Every structure is written in C-alpha cells, then in structure tokens.
C-alpha positions as CSV (number, residue, x, y, z in Angstrom):
1,M,41.9,-25.1,-157.6
2,T,39.2,-27.6,-157.1
3,V,37.8,-29.9,-159.9
4,R,34.2,-28.9,-160.6
5,L,31.5,-31.0,-162.0
6,K,30.2,-30.2,-165.4
7,T,27.1,-28.1,-165.1
8,K,24.9,-30.7,-166.8
9,I,25.9,-33.3,-164.2
10,W,25.4,-30.8,-161.3
11,V,21.9,-29.9,-162.6
12,Q,21.0,-33.6,-163.0
13,A,22.1,-34.2,-159.4
14,L,19.9,-31.3,-158.2
15,L,16.9,-32.7,-160.1
16,R,17.5,-36.1,-158.6
17,R,17.7,-34.7,-155.0
18,C,14.3,-33.0,-155.7
19,A,12.8,-36.2,-157.1
20,V,13.9,-38.2,-154.0
21,A,12.2,-35.6,-151.8
22,D,9.1,-35.8,-154.1
23,V,9.4,-32.1,-155.0
24,P,8.7,-31.1,-158.6
25,A,11.7,-29.6,-160.4
26,F,12.6,-29.0,-164.0
27,V,15.1,-27.3,-166.4
28,A,13.4,-24.2,-167.7
29,R,16.4,-23.2,-169.8
30,K,19.3,-25.3,-170.8
31,G,22.7,-23.6,-170.9
32,F,26.3,-24.6,-171.7
33,E,26.7,-28.2,-170.5
34,E,30.4,-28.0,-169.6
35,A,30.6,-24.8,-167.4
36,G,27.4,-22.7,-167.7
37,S,26.2,-20.7,-164.7
38,V,22.9,-21.7,-163.1
39,I,20.0,-19.8,-161.5
40,V,17.8,-21.9,-159.2
41,K,14.3,-20.5,-158.9
42,V,12.4,-21.8,-155.9
43,N,8.8,-21.2,-156.6
44,Y,6.6,-21.0,-153.5
45,L,3.5,-21.5,-155.7
46,N,1.9,-18.4,-154.3
47,G,3.1,-15.8,-156.8
48,F,6.5,-15.4,-155.0
49,S,9.9,-17.1,-155.6
50,L,13.5,-17.0,-154.4
51,L,16.4,-17.0,-156.8
52,Y,19.9,-18.3,-156.3
53,R,22.6,-17.6,-158.8
54,S,25.8,-19.6,-159.0
55,A,29.1,-17.8,-158.8
56,T,32.8,-18.7,-158.2
57,D,34.8,-17.5,-155.3
58,G,38.4,-16.5,-155.3
59,D,39.5,-20.1,-154.9
60,G,37.5,-21.5,-157.8
61,N,34.8,-23.0,-155.6
62,R,31.1,-22.7,-156.5
63,V,29.1,-20.4,-154.2
64,W,25.5,-19.2,-154.4
65,L,24.1,-15.7,-154.3
66,A,20.5,-15.0,-153.1
67,A,19.3,-12.7,-155.8
68,P,17.9,-10.1,-156.2
69,S,17.3,-10.3,-152.4
70,A,17.2,-12.9,-149.6
71,D,13.4,-12.4,-149.4
72,P,10.9,-14.0,-151.8
73,A,10.1,-11.7,-154.7
74,S,7.1,-11.4,-157.0
75,E,7.0,-13.5,-160.1
76,E,7.5,-10.3,-162.2
77,T,10.6,-9.3,-160.3
78,C,12.1,-12.7,-160.7
79,L,11.4,-13.0,-164.4
80,A,12.9,-9.5,-165.0
81,Y,16.0,-10.5,-163.1
82,I,16.3,-13.8,-165.1
83,E,15.8,-12.0,-168.4
84,K,18.6,-9.5,-167.5
85,Q,21.0,-12.3,-166.5
86,V,20.3,-14.3,-169.7
87,S,21.0,-11.1,-171.8
88,Y,24.5,-11.0,-170.1
89,D,25.1,-14.8,-170.2
90,P,23.5,-16.8,-173.0
91,D,25.0,-20.0,-171.5
92,L,22.9,-19.7,-168.4
93,W,20.8,-22.6,-167.0
94,I,17.5,-22.0,-165.2
95,V,16.2,-24.7,-162.9
96,E,12.8,-24.3,-161.3
97,I,11.9,-26.0,-158.0
98,E,8.3,-25.9,-157.0
99,D,8.1,-26.1,-153.2
100,K,5.8,-24.3,-150.8
101,N,8.4,-24.8,-148.0
102,G,11.1,-23.0,-150.0
103,R,13.6,-25.8,-150.1
104,H,16.4,-25.3,-152.6
105,F,18.4,-28.5,-152.2
106,I,21.7,-26.6,-152.8
107,D,24.6,-27.9,-150.7
108,E,27.2,-25.1,-151.3
109,P,27.3,-21.9,-149.3
110,I,24.6,-19.2,-150.1
111,E,25.4,-15.5,-149.7
112,L,23.4,-12.3,-150.3
113,E,24.1,-10.7,-153.7
114,M,25.5,-7.2,-153.4
C-alpha cells in the first residue's frame, strides 16, 4: 500500500499548480482534511464544466473518474451531481478551476466513471 498525502495538502498543491499557470482556482467546499474525497470541477466559463472525482484503486492508489461523463456537462447537471455526491459523503472537498482550455492539473490517471 502506498502512503498518501493528506487531502488538505493535495488540494493546496493543486491550487498552487493552478496559480503557477495563472489559472484561477479555489476551494468551493472544504471536506475532511486527512482523507476526504475530492471533486475537481473544471469550469469552461461558458455554462459547461467537466467533473473529476477521486477514487482509490485496488492497490490503494488515487485515481480519478470523469463524472458524470467525459464530455463537458451543463452547470445544472454538474451541480446536481455534486449535490448528490455531498449527500453520500459529507467529508467531500470541491475544488473549482476556471479555465477556458479545460486544464485540470491532475497528475494521477483519469478513467471514465461507470
């Protein structure tokens, strides 16, 4: 099993990567600092966004799921998905990145949510 960063530190690193690229990003919802799950919302600033939800694979490594699809979704669809996930997981973090180019700054693998 691999040692994982605390979620708070991982989120701070993501925000720093965005800042270095001069891309606005912020924590929209703070979750459990030690091991909370994360949703990264990439806002295209045109009414559409992509969501990436953290998960753990069978070996304990962090992976990311494009959710609810691999294509940009409307703001209403994204907010409904986020609300549903928060109802399941009150420790969930939400990080929003505002980038017309759709950059997410996530280093780990991204898969399509089934």
